[in-house]
The first five atom37 places (N, CA, C, CB, O) and aatype in JSON, in Angstrom:
{
  "aatype": [12, 7, 10, 2, 13, 3, 0, 16, 11, 14, 9, 18, 6, 5, 9, 9, 3, 8, 9, 11, 11, 12, 9, 19, 1, 7, 6, 10, 5, 14, 7, 3, 11, 10, 14, 15, 5, 1, 6, 10, 0, 11, 3, 9, 2, 19, 2, 14, 2, 16, 9, 5, 1, 0, 18, 1, 6, 12, 6, 10, 10, 6, 10, 19, 6, 16, 1, 1, 7, 12, 7, 16, 18, 10, 11, 6, 3, 6, 2, 12, 19, 9, 16, 9, 1, 2, 3, 12, 0, 1, 3, 0, 19, 16, 2, 13, 10, 5, 6, 12, 19, 15, 10, 7, 18, 16, 7, 6, 6, 9, 10, 19, 13, 9, 15, 2, 6, 10, 15, 2, 11, 11, 6, 6, 6, 6, 7, 8, 3, 19],
  "atom_mask": [
    [1, 1, 1, 1, 1],
    [1, 1, 1, 0, 1],
    [1, 1, 1, 1, 1],
    [1, 1, 1, 1, 1],
    [1, 1, 1, 1, 1],
    [1, 1, 1, 1, 1],
    [1, 1, 1, 1, 1],
    [1, 1, 1, 1, 1],
    [1, 1, 1, 1, 1],
    [1, 1, 1, 1, 1],
    [1, 1, 1, 1, 1],
    [1, 1, 1, 1, 1],
    [1, 1, 1, 1, 1],
    [1, 1, 1, 1, 1],
    [1, 1, 1, 1, 1],
    [1, 1, 1, 1, 1],
    [1, 1, 1, 1, 1],
    [1, 1, 1, 1, 1],
    [1, 1, 1, 1, 1],
    [1, 1, 1, 1, 1],
    [1, 1, 1, 1, 1],
    [1, 1, 1, 1, 1],
    [1, 1, 1, 1, 1],
    [1, 1, 1, 1, 1],
    [1, 1, 1, 1, 1],
    [1, 1, 1, 0, 1],
    [1, 1, 1, 1, 1],
    [1, 1, 1, 1, 1],
    [1, 1, 1, 1, 1],
    [1, 1, 1, 1, 1],
    [1, 1, 1, 0, 1],
    [1, 1, 1, 1, 1],
    [1, 1, 1, 1, 1],
    [1, 1, 1, 1, 1],
    [1, 1, 1, 1, 1],
    [1, 1, 1, 1, 1],
    [1, 1, 1, 1, 1],
    [1, 1, 1, 1, 1],
    [1, 1, 1, 1, 1],
    [1, 1, 1, 1, 1],
    [1, 1, 1, 1, 1],
    [1, 1, 1, 1, 1],
    [1, 1, 1, 1, 1],
    [1, 1, 1, 1, 1],
    [1, 1, 1, 1, 1],
    [1, 1, 1, 1, 1],
    [1, 1, 1, 1, 1],
    [1, 1, 1, 1, 1],
    [1, 1, 1, 1, 1],
    [1, 1, 1, 1, 1],
    [1, 1, 1, 1, 1],
    [1, 1, 1, 1, 1],
    [1, 1, 1, 1, 1],
    [1, 1, 1, 1, 1],
    [1, 1, 1, 1, 1],
    [1, 1, 1, 1, 1],
    [1, 1, 1, 1, 1],
    [1, 1, 1, 1, 1],
    [1, 1, 1, 1, 1],
    [1, 1, 1, 1, 1],
    [1, 1, 1, 1, 1],
    [1, 1, 1, 1, 1],
    [1, 1, 1, 1, 1],
    [1, 1, 1, 1, 1],
    [1, 1, 1, 1, 1],
    [1, 1, 1, 1, 1],
    [1, 1, 1, 1, 1],
    [1, 1, 1, 1, 1],
    [1, 1, 1, 0, 1],
    [1, 1, 1, 1, 1],
    [1, 1, 1, 0, 1],
    [1, 1, 1, 1, 1],
    [1, 1, 1, 1, 1],
    [1, 1, 1, 1, 1],
    [1, 1, 1, 1, 1],
    [1, 1, 1, 1, 1],
    [1, 1, 1, 1, 1],
    [1, 1, 1, 1, 1],
    [1, 1, 1, 1, 1],
    [1, 1, 1, 1, 1],
    [1, 1, 1, 1, 1],
    [1, 1, 1, 1, 1],
    [1, 1, 1, 1, 1],
    [1, 1, 1, 1, 1],
    [1, 1, 1, 1, 1],
    [1, 1, 1, 1, 1],
    [1, 1, 1, 1, 1],
    [1, 1, 1, 1, 1],
    [1, 1, 1, 1, 1],
    [1, 1, 1, 1, 1],
    [1, 1, 1, 1, 1],
    [1, 1, 1, 1, 1],
    [1, 1, 1, 1, 1],
    [1, 1, 1, 1, 1],
    [1, 1, 1, 1, 1],
    [1, 1, 1, 1, 1],
    [1, 1, 1, 1, 1],
    [1, 1, 1, 1, 1],
    [1, 1, 1, 1, 1],
    [1, 1, 1, 1, 1],
    [1, 1, 1, 1, 1],
    [1, 1, 1, 1, 1],
    [1, 1, 1, 1, 1],
    [1, 1, 1, 0, 1],
    [1, 1, 1, 1, 1],
    [1, 1, 1, 1, 1],
    [1, 1, 1, 0, 1],
    [1, 1, 1, 1, 1],
    [1, 1, 1, 1, 1],
    [1, 1, 1, 1, 1],
    [1, 1, 1, 1, 1],
    [1, 1, 1, 1, 1],
    [1, 1, 1, 1, 1],
    [1, 1, 1, 1, 1],
    [1, 1, 1, 1, 1],
    [1, 1, 1, 1, 1],
    [1, 1, 1, 1, 1],
    [1, 1, 1, 1, 1],
    [1, 1, 1, 1, 1],
    [1, 1, 1, 1, 1],
    [1, 1, 1, 1, 1],
    [1, 1, 1, 1, 1],
    [1, 1, 1, 1, 1],
    [1, 1, 1, 1, 1],
    [1, 1, 1, 1, 1],
    [1, 1, 1, 1, 1],
    [1, 1, 1, 0, 1],
    [1, 1, 1, 1, 1],
    [1, 1, 1, 1, 1],
    [1, 1, 1, 1, 1]
  ],
  "atom_positions": [
    [[-13.64, -27.67, 20.34], [-12.89, -26.5, 20.05], [-12.69, -26.21, 21.6], [-13.67, -25.28, 19.07], [-13.55, -25.46, 22.04]],
    [[-11.79, -26.63, 22.47], [-11.27, -26.31, 23.63], [-10.8, -24.79, 23.9], [0.0, 0.0, 0.0], [-9.69, -24.55, 23.41]],
    [[-11.37, -23.79, 24.54], [-10.9, -22.32, 24.67], [-10.96, -21.95, 26.25], [-11.91, -21.24, 23.74], [-11.94, -22.03, 26.98]],
    [[-9.8, -21.57, 26.54], [-9.53, -20.85, 27.88], [-9.46, -19.43, 27.48], [-8.15, -21.33, 28.66], [-8.71, -19.03, 26.58]],
    [[-10.34, -18.59, 28.22], [-10.45, -17.07, 27.68], [-9.71, -15.99, 28.47], [-11.97, -16.61, 27.67], [-9.63, -15.87, 29.7]],
    [[-9.27, -15.37, 27.69], [-8.59, -14.1, 28.63], [-9.5, -13.09, 28.96], [-7.4, -13.29, 27.9], [-10.18, -12.52, 28.11]],
    [[-9.55, -12.89, 29.95], [-10.59, -11.77, 30.54], [-10.04, -10.25, 30.09], [-10.66, -11.87, 32.4], [-10.73, -9.23, 30.17]],
    [[-8.71, -10.29, 29.6], [-8.08, -8.82, 29.21], [-8.58, -8.8, 27.42], [-5.91, -8.77, 29.53], [-8.1, -7.89, 26.75]],
    [[-9.25, -9.5, 26.93], [-9.46, -9.31, 25.46], [-10.6, -9.81, 24.97], [-8.47, -9.85, 24.7], [-10.77, -11.0, 25.22]],
    [[-11.7, -9.12, 24.15], [-13.13, -9.47, 24.0], [-13.12, -10.97, 23.59], [-13.9, -8.52, 22.89], [-12.15, -11.3, 22.91]],
    [[-14.18, -12.12, 23.92], [-14.6, -13.24, 23.52], [-14.16, -13.57, 22.09], [-15.94, -13.26, 23.69], [-13.28, -14.3, 21.66]],
    [[-15.23, -12.63, 21.39], [-15.17, -12.97, 19.99], [-14.24, -12.63, 19.13], [-16.08, -12.63, 19.47], [-14.44, -12.84, 17.93]],
    [[-12.85, -11.93, 19.64], [-11.56, -12.01, 19.3], [-10.79, -13.21, 19.37], [-11.01, -11.19, 19.93], [-10.15, -13.71, 18.45]],
    [[-10.89, -13.62, 20.49], [-10.31, -14.9, 20.68], [-11.04, -16.13, 20.04], [-10.2, -15.11, 22.1], [-10.6, -17.24, 19.77]],
    [[-12.29, -15.6, 19.87], [-12.25, -16.91, 19.21], [-12.16, -17.16, 17.81], [-13.25, -17.51, 19.52], [-12.11, -18.31, 17.37]],
    [[-12.12, -15.93, 16.94], [-11.46, -15.2, 15.72], [-10.21, -15.89, 15.77], [-11.29, -13.52, 15.8], [-10.0, -16.79, 14.95]],
    [[-9.29, -15.57, 16.68], [-7.78, -15.87, 16.57], [-7.49, -17.31, 16.81], [-6.94, -15.04, 17.6], [-6.36, -17.71, 16.51]],
    [[-8.5, -18.3, 17.38], [-8.52, -19.5, 17.42], [-8.51, -20.13, 16.62], [-9.13, -19.84, 17.87], [-7.78, -21.11, 16.48]],
    [[-9.54, -19.61, 15.67], [-9.82, -20.34, 14.19], [-8.75, -20.1, 13.25], [-11.17, -19.8, 13.45], [-8.29, -20.93, 12.46]],
    [[-8.27, -18.56, 13.44], [-7.27, -18.65, 12.64], [-6.54, -19.26, 13.05], [-6.78, -17.79, 12.28], [-5.99, -19.34, 11.95]],
    [[-5.79, -19.97, 13.79], [-4.53, -20.47, 14.33], [-4.84, -21.83, 13.76], [-4.23, -20.33, 16.03], [-3.99, -22.51, 13.17]],
    [[-6.28, -22.26, 13.98], [-6.64, -23.88, 13.22], [-6.53, -23.52, 11.84], [-8.38, -24.66, 13.5], [-6.45, -24.63, 11.31]],
    [[-6.48, -22.89, 11.18], [-6.39, -22.86, 9.58], [-4.94, -22.63, 9.56], [-7.34, -21.62, 8.69], [-4.31, -22.85, 8.52]],
    [[-4.45, -22.28, 10.42], [-2.46, -22.14, 9.99], [-1.97, -23.56, 9.98], [-1.24, -21.19, 11.44], [-1.46, -24.18, 9.04]],
    [[-2.29, -24.02, 11.42], [-1.82, -25.97, 11.72], [-2.35, -26.24, 10.31], [-2.91, -27.21, 13.32], [-1.42, -26.49, 9.55]],
    [[-3.53, -26.28, 9.72], [-3.83, -26.86, 8.83], [-5.15, -28.11, 9.23], [0.0, 0.0, 0.0], [-5.47, -29.11, 8.59]],
    [[-5.76, -27.52, 10.67], [-6.46, -28.32, 11.49], [-8.31, -27.84, 10.61], [-6.05, -27.78, 13.49], [-9.38, -28.44, 10.8]],
    [[-8.08, -26.73, 9.77], [-9.15, -26.52, 9.02], [-8.75, -25.73, 7.69], [-10.16, -25.83, 9.86], [-8.1, -24.69, 7.82]],
    [[-9.04, -26.1, 6.62], [-9.24, -25.94, 5.29], [-9.92, -24.85, 4.4], [-9.75, -26.85, 5.09], [-11.1, -24.54, 4.58]],
    [[-9.13, -24.26, 3.41], [-10.01, -23.12, 2.84], [-11.26, -24.56, 2.14], [-8.89, -21.75, 1.32], [-11.0, -25.7, 1.74]],
    [[-12.12, -24.09, 2.22], [-13.57, -23.84, 1.85], [-14.2, -24.72, 2.68], [0.0, 0.0, 0.0], [-15.23, -25.17, 2.19]],
    [[-13.81, -25.28, 4.22], [-14.3, -26.35, 4.9], [-15.36, -25.57, 6.06], [-12.99, -27.29, 5.53], [-15.0, -24.56, 6.67]],
    [[-16.77, -26.26, 6.25], [-17.84, -25.56, 6.86], [-17.33, -25.28, 8.35], [-19.24, -26.44, 6.78], [-16.72, -26.07, 9.08]],
    [[-17.73, -23.96, 8.62], [-17.7, -23.88, 10.49], [-18.79, -24.68, 10.92], [-18.0, -22.2, 11.29], [-19.59, -25.02, 10.04]],
    [[-18.97, -25.03, 11.98], [-19.77, -25.42, 13.09], [-20.93, -23.92, 12.98], [-18.65, -25.65, 14.75], [-20.72, -22.73, 12.72]],
    [[-22.46, -24.87, 13.39], [-23.54, -23.26, 13.33], [-23.48, -22.63, 14.21], [-25.03, -23.25, 13.28], [-23.42, -23.23, 15.29]],
    [[-23.46, -21.46, 14.24], [-23.58, -20.56, 15.66], [-23.96, -21.16, 16.7], [-24.48, -19.48, 15.67], [-23.14, -21.19, 17.62]],
    [[-25.18, -21.76, 16.9], [-25.5, -22.05, 17.87], [-24.88, -23.58, 18.7], [-26.75, -21.88, 17.59], [-24.88, -23.86, 19.9]],
    [[-24.3, -24.51, 17.33], [-23.71, -25.31, 17.85], [-22.05, -24.72, 18.7], [-23.69, -26.29, 16.72], [-21.65, -25.03, 19.82]],
    [[-21.55, -24.04, 17.92], [-20.44, -23.39, 18.66], [-20.72, -22.93, 20.13], [-20.01, -22.2, 17.89], [-20.15, -23.4, 21.11]],
    [[-21.31, -22.3, 20.14], [-21.97, -21.48, 21.38], [-21.97, -22.32, 22.61], [-23.54, -21.04, 21.09], [-21.59, -22.03, 23.75]],
    [[-22.57, -23.66, 22.05], [-22.93, -24.61, 23.23], [-21.55, -25.69, 23.71], [-24.35, -25.61, 22.65], [-21.4, -26.28, 24.78]],
    [[-20.67, -25.68, 22.51], [-19.63, -26.28, 22.61], [-18.58, -25.59, 23.64], [-19.2, -26.43, 21.33], [-17.92, -26.26, 24.44]],
    [[-18.49, -24.12, 23.53], [-17.26, -23.57, 24.0], [-18.3, -22.63, 25.48], [-16.21, -22.42, 22.47], [-17.8, -21.75, 26.17]],
    [[-19.41, -23.0, 25.59], [-20.35, -22.08, 26.51], [-20.01, -20.83, 26.73], [-20.51, -22.54, 27.8], [-19.5, -20.34, 27.73]],
    [[-20.38, -20.23, 25.48], [-20.42, -18.87, 25.81], [-21.88, -18.36, 24.79], [-18.74, -18.07, 25.38], [-22.59, -19.07, 24.08]],
    [[-21.97, -17.14, 25.01], [-23.58, -16.58, 24.63], [-23.21, -16.89, 22.78], [-24.03, -14.27, 25.23], [-22.22, -16.92, 22.05]],
    [[-24.82, -17.1, 22.66], [-24.8, -17.39, 20.79], [-24.42, -15.79, 20.22], [-26.83, -18.01, 19.96], [-23.81, -15.77, 19.14]],
    [[-24.64, -14.85, 20.66], [-24.23, -13.35, 19.95], [-22.81, -13.19, 20.35], [-25.18, -11.91, 20.53], [-22.45, -12.18, 19.75]],
    [[-21.95, -13.57, 20.94], [-21.19, -13.79, 20.92], [-20.42, -14.27, 19.83], [-21.31, -14.13, 21.61], [-19.39, -13.74, 19.43]],
    [[-21.02, -15.44, 19.29], [-20.21, -16.2, 18.08], [-20.91, -15.65, 16.91], [-20.27, -17.98, 18.08], [-20.24, -15.9, 15.91]],
    [[-21.99, -15.02, 16.63], [-22.37, -14.25, 15.63], [-21.78, -13.14, 15.4], [-23.43, -14.02, 15.7], [-21.43, -12.93, 14.23]],
    [[-21.48, -11.96, 16.61], [-19.75, -11.39, 16.16], [-18.97, -11.52, 15.74], [-19.02, -11.22, 16.52], [-18.4, -10.74, 14.97]],
    [[-18.58, -12.81, 16.16], [-17.17, -13.31, 15.45], [-17.27, -13.83, 14.4], [-16.41, -14.21, 16.08], [-16.23, -13.87, 13.75]],
    [[-18.57, -14.46, 13.76], [-18.82, -15.14, 12.76], [-19.02, -13.58, 11.68], [-20.19, -16.34, 13.08], [-18.83, -13.8, 10.48]],
    [[-19.26, -12.53, 11.94], [-19.76, -11.23, 11.77], [-18.31, -10.63, 11.16], [-20.43, -10.5, 13.28], [-18.08, -10.25, 10.02]],
    [[-17.42, -10.68, 12.31], [-16.13, -9.89, 11.98], [-15.16, -10.83, 11.02], [-15.29, -9.47, 13.48], [-14.3, -10.41, 10.25]],
    [[-15.42, -11.84, 11.19], [-14.5, -12.46, 9.93], [-15.05, -12.6, 8.85], [-13.97, -13.72, 10.07], [-14.23, -12.82, 7.96]],
    [[-16.37, -12.57, 8.41], [-16.81, -12.37, 7.23], [-16.21, -10.89, 6.65], [-18.34, -12.49, 7.33], [-15.57, -10.76, 5.6]],
    [[-16.51, -9.98, 7.45], [-16.07, -8.61, 7.33], [-14.24, -8.48, 6.84], [-16.42, -7.91, 8.95], [-13.72, -7.63, 6.13]],
    [[-13.54, -9.81, 7.6], [-12.03, -9.48, 7.2], [-12.29, -10.54, 6.31], [-10.61, -9.56, 8.34], [-11.56, -11.45, 6.7]],
    [[-12.94, -10.94, 5.3], [-13.04, -11.9, 4.74], [-12.48, -13.22, 4.49], [-13.1, -11.54, 4.17], [-12.04, -13.72, 3.45]],
    [[-12.62, -13.78, 6.03], [-12.57, -15.28, 5.92], [-13.16, -16.19, 5.59], [-12.45, -15.69, 6.57], [-12.77, -17.18, 4.96]],
    [[-14.5, -15.88, 6.12], [-15.36, -16.95, 5.88], [-16.88, -16.02, 4.58], [-15.97, -17.63, 7.88], [-17.12, -14.86, 4.23]],
    [[-17.26, -16.89, 4.4], [-18.83, -16.93, 3.57], [-19.65, -17.53, 3.92], [-18.97, -17.36, 2.37], [-19.54, -18.71, 4.26]],
    [[-20.7, -16.88, 3.94], [-22.39, -17.23, 4.77], [-22.68, -17.71, 3.25], [-23.74, -15.52, 5.66], [-22.33, -17.24, 2.16]],
    [[-23.52, -18.92, 3.64], [-24.02, -19.43, 2.23], [-25.76, -19.57, 2.76], [-23.1, -21.23, 1.62], [-26.2, -20.56, 3.33]],
    [[-26.44, -18.54, 2.47], [-27.99, -18.74, 2.77], [-28.53, -20.53, 3.31], [-28.83, -18.29, 1.09], [-28.15, -21.36, 2.49]],
    [[-29.03, -20.93, 4.09], [-29.52, -22.18, 4.38], [-28.16, -23.26, 4.26], [0.0, 0.0, 0.0], [-28.26, -24.49, 4.29]],
    [[-27.39, -22.79, 4.17], [-26.11, -23.9, 4.3], [-25.46, -23.67, 5.55], [-24.91, -23.77, 3.11], [-25.53, -24.5, 6.46]],
    [[-24.87, -22.66, 5.65], [-23.88, -22.47, 6.85], [-22.67, -21.56, 6.75], [0.0, 0.0, 0.0], [-22.54, -20.93, 5.71]],
    [[-21.91, -21.45, 7.57], [-20.83, -20.5, 7.22], [-19.55, -21.5, 6.75], [-20.44, -19.46, 8.61], [-19.36, -22.62, 7.22]],
    [[-18.75, -20.87, 5.74], [-17.68, -21.68, 5.13], [-16.43, -21.04, 5.5], [-17.81, -21.81, 3.6], [-16.44, -19.86, 5.86]],
    [[-15.4, -21.67, 5.44], [-13.8, -20.5, 5.35], [-14.12, -20.16, 3.72], [-11.61, -21.57, 5.64], [-14.88, -20.74, 2.95]],
    [[-13.13, -18.82, 3.46], [-13.54, -18.89, 1.94], [-12.37, -19.42, 1.11], [-13.96, -17.41, 1.35], [-11.21, -19.2, 1.46]],
    [[-12.6, -19.96, 0.28], [-11.62, -20.87, -0.42], [-10.78, -20.09, -1.05], [-12.17, -21.82, -1.37], [-10.99, -20.1, -2.26]],
    [[-9.84, -19.36, -0.71], [-8.56, -18.74, -1.11], [-7.38, -19.47, -0.75], [-8.43, -17.45, -0.57], [-7.16, -19.74, 0.43]],
    [[-6.47, -19.87, -1.83], [-5.47, -20.62, -1.48], [-4.26, -19.4, -0.84], [-5.02, -21.57, -2.87], [-3.12, -19.84, -0.67]],
    [[-4.44, -18.39, -0.6], [-3.27, -17.61, -0.06], [-3.58, -16.87, 1.63], [-2.97, -16.31, -1.3], [-2.92, -16.12, 2.34]],
    [[-4.78, -17.49, 1.75], [-5.36, -17.06, 3.22], [-4.35, -17.32, 4.06], [-6.67, -17.82, 3.76], [-3.7, -16.51, 4.71]],
    [[-4.19, -19.11, 3.99], [-3.49, -19.1, 5.25], [-1.87, -18.9, 5.09], [-3.82, -20.47, 5.97], [-1.2, -19.25, 6.06]],
    [[-1.26, -18.43, 4.09], [0.21, -17.99, 4.05], [-0.3, -16.52, 4.9], [1.07, -17.81, 2.17], [0.09, -16.36, 6.06]],
    [[-1.17, -15.53, 4.24], [-1.58, -14.42, 4.65], [-2.02, -14.16, 6.49], [-2.7, -14.26, 3.67], [-1.6, -13.43, 7.39]],
    [[-2.91, -15.06, 6.37], [-3.2, -15.0, 8.01], [-1.42, -15.68, 8.92], [-5.01, -16.46, 8.39], [-0.8, -15.11, 9.82]],
    [[-1.22, -16.46, 8.5], [0.35, -16.93, 9.46], [0.91, -15.94, 9.14], [1.41, -18.32, 9.12], [1.36, -15.66, 10.26]],
    [[1.4, -14.87, 8.28], [2.42, -13.88, 8.19], [1.88, -12.94, 9.42], [2.53, -13.12, 6.61], [2.62, -12.77, 10.38]],
    [[0.56, -12.34, 9.37], [-0.16, -11.37, 10.1], [-0.06, -11.99, 11.57], [-1.72, -11.14, 9.53], [0.02, -11.11, 12.43]],
    [[-0.04, -12.95, 11.93], [0.04, -13.74, 13.64], [1.5, -13.32, 14.03], [-0.11, -15.85, 13.7], [1.95, -12.73, 15.01]],
    [[2.02, -13.8, 12.98], [3.57, -13.93, 13.34], [4.13, -12.54, 13.17], [4.43, -15.01, 12.34], [5.3, -12.42, 13.54]],
    [[3.54, -11.48, 12.7], [4.12, -10.2, 12.87], [3.63, -9.57, 13.87], [4.04, -9.42, 11.86], [4.31, -8.73, 14.45]],
    [[2.4, -9.84, 14.24], [1.43, -9.36, 15.47], [2.48, -10.11, 16.57], [-0.54, -10.07, 15.44], [3.23, -9.22, 16.96]],
    [[2.82, -11.29, 17.18], [3.47, -11.66, 17.63], [5.14, -11.04, 18.02], [3.18, -12.49, 17.08], [5.54, -10.75, 19.14]],
    [[5.8, -10.98, 16.93], [6.85, -10.15, 16.76], [6.89, -8.63, 17.38], [6.97, -10.12, 15.41], [7.86, -8.29, 18.07]],
    [[5.77, -7.72, 17.11], [5.76, -6.47, 17.93], [5.19, -6.56, 18.77], [5.41, -5.45, 17.53], [5.49, -5.61, 19.5]],
    [[3.96, -7.57, 19.54], [4.0, -7.48, 21.33], [5.5, -8.17, 21.59], [2.49, -8.61, 22.3], [5.69, -7.74, 22.73]],
    [[6.22, -8.64, 21.4], [7.27, -9.19, 21.71], [8.04, -8.16, 22.07], [7.76, -9.97, 20.81], [8.31, -7.89, 23.24]],
    [[8.49, -7.44, 20.95], [9.33, -6.32, 21.08], [9.04, -5.24, 21.92], [9.49, -5.84, 19.98], [9.89, -4.64, 22.58]],
    [[7.89, -5.01, 21.91], [6.94, -3.91, 22.65], [7.53, -4.27, 23.79], [5.19, -3.99, 22.64], [8.43, -3.57, 24.26]],
    [[7.1, -5.45, 24.42], [7.27, -5.87, 25.77], [9.04, -5.51, 26.09], [6.78, -7.68, 25.91], [9.53, -4.46, 26.52]],
    [[9.71, -6.75, 25.71], [11.24, -6.26, 25.61], [11.67, -4.93, 25.84], [11.72, -6.45, 24.36], [12.5, -4.54, 26.67]],
    [[10.9, -4.15, 24.88], [11.25, -2.7, 25.39], [10.96, -2.05, 26.32], [11.02, -1.94, 24.81], [11.58, -1.05, 26.69]],
    [[9.92, -2.54, 26.86], [9.47, -2.15, 27.97], [9.72, -2.51, 29.27], [8.55, -2.24, 27.85], [9.14, -2.03, 30.25]],
    [[10.76, -3.55, 29.3], [11.84, -3.96, 30.38], [12.86, -3.28, 29.91], [12.22, -5.5, 30.58], [13.45, -3.19, 30.99]],
    [[13.62, -2.66, 29.09], [14.55, -2.08, 28.96], [15.51, -2.43, 28.03], [0.0, 0.0, 0.0], [16.63, -1.91, 28.1]],
    [[15.16, -3.45, 26.94], [16.2, -3.79, 26.33], [16.18, -2.98, 25.26], [16.3, -5.08, 26.06], [15.22, -2.43, 24.75]],
    [[17.98, -2.94, 24.8], [18.37, -1.91, 23.61], [17.79, -2.98, 22.37], [20.39, -1.42, 23.51], [17.22, -4.04, 22.63]],
    [[18.04, -2.51, 21.07], [17.67, -3.56, 19.72], [18.43, -4.61, 20.02], [0.0, 0.0, 0.0], [18.02, -5.74, 20.28]],
    [[19.89, -4.12, 19.98], [21.41, -5.13, 20.12], [20.93, -6.46, 21.14], [23.01, -4.05, 21.11], [20.75, -7.65, 20.86]],
    [[20.81, -5.7, 22.43], [20.4, -6.84, 23.35], [19.1, -7.96, 23.35], [20.27, -6.17, 24.48], [19.04, -9.06, 23.9]],
    [[18.26, -7.39, 22.68], [17.24, -8.5, 22.12], [17.27, -9.47, 21.28], [16.41, -8.09, 21.66], [16.71, -10.56, 21.26]],
    [[18.52, -8.6, 20.08], [18.86, -9.54, 19.15], [19.85, -11.07, 19.96], [19.78, -8.54, 17.94], [19.8, -12.27, 19.72]],
    [[20.65, -10.29, 20.92], [21.49, -11.51, 21.82], [20.66, -12.19, 22.54], [22.57, -11.05, 22.86], [21.01, -13.32, 22.89]],
    [[19.62, -11.78, 22.88], [18.79, -12.82, 23.47], [18.06, -13.99, 22.64], [17.82, -12.12, 24.13], [17.87, -15.15, 23.02]],
    [[17.65, -13.33, 21.25], [17.15, -14.01, 20.95], [18.13, -15.13, 20.24], [16.26, -13.42, 20.45], [18.01, -16.35, 20.3]],
    [[19.06, -14.43, 19.61], [20.48, -15.45, 19.25], [20.36, -16.62, 20.81], [22.53, -14.13, 19.26], [20.18, -17.83, 20.76]],
    [[20.46, -16.03, 21.68], [20.89, -17.02, 22.72], [19.77, -18.36, 23.02], [21.1, -16.1, 24.12], [20.0, -19.45, 23.55]],
    [[18.49, -17.8, 22.47], [17.56, -18.63, 22.99], [17.13, -19.9, 21.95], [16.39, -17.73, 23.37], [16.7, -21.04, 22.14]],
    [[17.53, -18.91, 20.51], [17.27, -19.82, 19.35], [18.36, -21.37, 19.46], [17.64, -18.78, 17.82], [18.03, -22.49, 19.07]],
    [[19.68, -20.96, 20.1], [20.65, -21.78, 19.8], [20.28, -22.98, 21.27], [22.31, -20.83, 19.69], [20.5, -24.19, 21.17]],
    [[19.65, -22.29, 22.64], [18.9, -23.2, 23.64], [18.57, -24.04, 23.02], [17.83, -22.81, 24.35], [19.1, -25.15, 22.91]],
    [[17.22, -23.46, 22.31], [15.87, -24.56, 21.7], [17.09, -25.43, 20.8], [14.17, -23.58, 20.38], [17.08, -26.6, 21.17]],
    [[17.91, -25.23, 19.94], [18.3, -26.07, 18.68], [19.09, -27.21, 19.46], [19.31, -25.18, 17.4], [19.18, -28.35, 18.99]],
    [[19.73, -26.81, 20.85], [20.43, -27.71, 21.79], [19.4, -28.91, 22.39], [21.04, -26.77, 23.03], [19.55, -30.13, 22.43]],
    [[18.55, -28.28, 22.75], [17.22, -29.01, 23.15], [16.79, -29.83, 22.19], [16.09, -28.14, 23.44], [16.54, -31.0, 22.46]],
    [[16.62, -29.31, 20.86], [16.08, -29.8, 19.82], [16.9, -31.37, 19.37], [16.16, -28.6, 18.75], [16.33, -32.44, 19.16]],
    [[18.17, -31.12, 19.32], [19.21, -32.17, 19.21], [19.2, -33.09, 20.34], [20.54, -31.58, 19.09], [19.2, -34.28, 20.01]],
    [[19.2, -32.85, 21.58], [19.55, -33.62, 22.74], [18.12, -34.63, 22.72], [0.0, 0.0, 0.0], [18.18, -35.73, 23.28]],
    [[17.06, -34.26, 22.15], [15.85, -35.01, 22.06], [15.99, -36.55, 20.73], [14.58, -33.65, 21.59], [15.72, -37.74, 20.87]],
    [[16.4, -35.94, 19.82], [16.85, -36.8, 18.67], [17.6, -37.98, 18.95], [17.63, -36.07, 17.79], [17.39, -39.03, 18.35]],
    [[18.63, -37.84, 19.98], [19.42, -38.94, 20.31], [18.92, -40.15, 20.66], [20.14, -38.67, 21.19], [19.68, -41.07, 20.93]]
  ]
}
């Protein structure tokens, strides 16, 4: 689990976000066992207390459950992936919109900008298919 940490956000939150992305991408499935806190701390070179905080927060968010003596597992909830994906997309859009507004874009200018970028992306993808 390679992570490059951002100094502007707590590490435990970045670990949670990374695990959520792994779930959304299908790299982790509901019911999968997560590495032990000690293992993960060693793998990504952070303090074990940071991993403990991340796991505790994920438990409060009902993403994981700790099975005494067995470890920490992702909840077996079929809707979890959809919920996480939608929440992360909403956060990304909110952050994007806040940044665009701070740059002085109006709602209509933002829509035009997005439309142009989507067209460019589509052209790029079609160019690679040839």
